C-alpha positions as a Markdown table, in Angstrom:
| # | Residue | x | y | z |
|---|---|---|---|---|
| 1 | Met | -28.9 | -44.2 | -49.8 |
| 2 | Glu | -26.0 | -46.5 | -49.2 |
| 3 | Gly | -23.7 | -43.6 | -48.9 |
| 4 | Val | -25.9 | -42.0 | -46.0 |
| 5 | Val | -25.7 | -45.3 | -44.0 |
| 6 | Val | -22.0 | -45.5 | -44.4 |
| 7 | Ser | -21.5 | -41.8 | -43.5 |
| 8 | Arg | -23.7 | -42.3 | -40.5 |
| 9 | Gln | -21.7 | -45.3 | -39.3 |
| 10 | Ile | -18.4 | -43.4 | -39.8 |
| 11 | Cys | -19.9 | -40.5 | -37.5 |
| 12 | Leu | -21.0 | -43.1 | -34.9 |
| 13 | Ile | -17.6 | -44.6 | -34.8 |
| 14 | Ala | -15.9 | -41.4 | -34.6 |
| 15 | Leu | -18.2 | -40.3 | -31.7 |
| 16 | Ala | -17.5 | -43.5 | -29.9 |
| 17 | Ile | -13.7 | -43.1 | -30.2 |
| 18 | Arg | -14.0 | -39.5 | -29.0 |
| 19 | Gln | -16.0 | -40.5 | -25.9 |
| 20 | Arg | -13.6 | -43.2 | -25.1 |
| 21 | Leu | -10.6 | -40.7 | -25.4 |
| 22 | Val | -12.3 | -38.4 | -23.2 |
| 23 | Leu | -13.1 | -41.0 | -20.5 |
| 24 | Met | -9.5 | -42.3 | -20.6 |
| 25 | Thr | -8.1 | -38.8 | -20.1 |
| 26 | Ile | -10.5 | -38.2 | -17.1 |
| 27 | Trp | -9.6 | -41.5 | -15.5 |
| 28 | Ser | -5.9 | -40.9 | -15.9 |
| 29 | Val | -6.3 | -37.5 | -14.3 |
| 30 | Ile | -8.1 | -39.0 | -11.5 |
| 31 | Gly | -5.5 | -41.7 | -11.0 |
| 32 | Ile | -2.6 | -39.2 | -11.0 |
| 33 | Asn | -4.4 | -37.0 | -8.3 |
| 34 | Arg | -5.1 | -40.2 | -6.2 |
| 35 | Cys | -1.3 | -41.2 | -6.3 |
| 36 | Arg | -0.2 | -37.6 | -5.7 |
| 37 | Gln | 0.8 | -36.8 | -1.9 |
| 38 | Arg | -1.8 | -34.4 | -0.3 |
| 39 | Ser | 0.4 | -32.3 | 1.7 |
| 40 | Thr | 4.2 | -32.1 | 2.3 |
| 41 | Thr | 4.2 | -29.8 | 5.4 |
| 42 | Ser | 2.4 | -32.1 | 7.9 |
| 43 | Lys | 3.2 | -35.6 | 8.7 |
| 44 | Pro | 0.5 | -38.3 | 7.8 |
| 45 | Ala | -2.0 | -39.2 | 10.4 |
| 46 | Met | -1.0 | -42.9 | 10.5 |
| 47 | Gln | 2.6 | -42.2 | 10.9 |
| 48 | Ser | 4.0 | -43.2 | 14.4 |
| 49 | Glu | 7.0 | -42.0 | 16.3 |
| 50 | Pro | 10.1 | -44.2 | 15.9 |
| 51 | Val | 10.7 | -46.6 | 18.7 |
| 52 | Pro | 14.4 | -46.9 | 19.9 |
| 53 | Phe | 15.9 | -50.4 | 20.0 |
| 54 | Val | 16.5 | -51.8 | 23.4 |
| 55 | Tyr | 19.5 | -54.3 | 23.5 |
| 56 | Leu | 19.1 | -57.0 | 26.2 |
| 57 | His | 22.0 | -59.2 | 27.2 |
């Protein structure tokens, strides 16, 4: 009977590790997608035109 309990514990530990690895993989993919620039052809909406410097004497 003791072998069944140990076997069950090993299976539960393996399942927990597998779930953790899957979640880490999903979160890393989400993180990479958030950091990636959306589009390279159009300029971002918040970008403003450059302002020329005016020298006053």
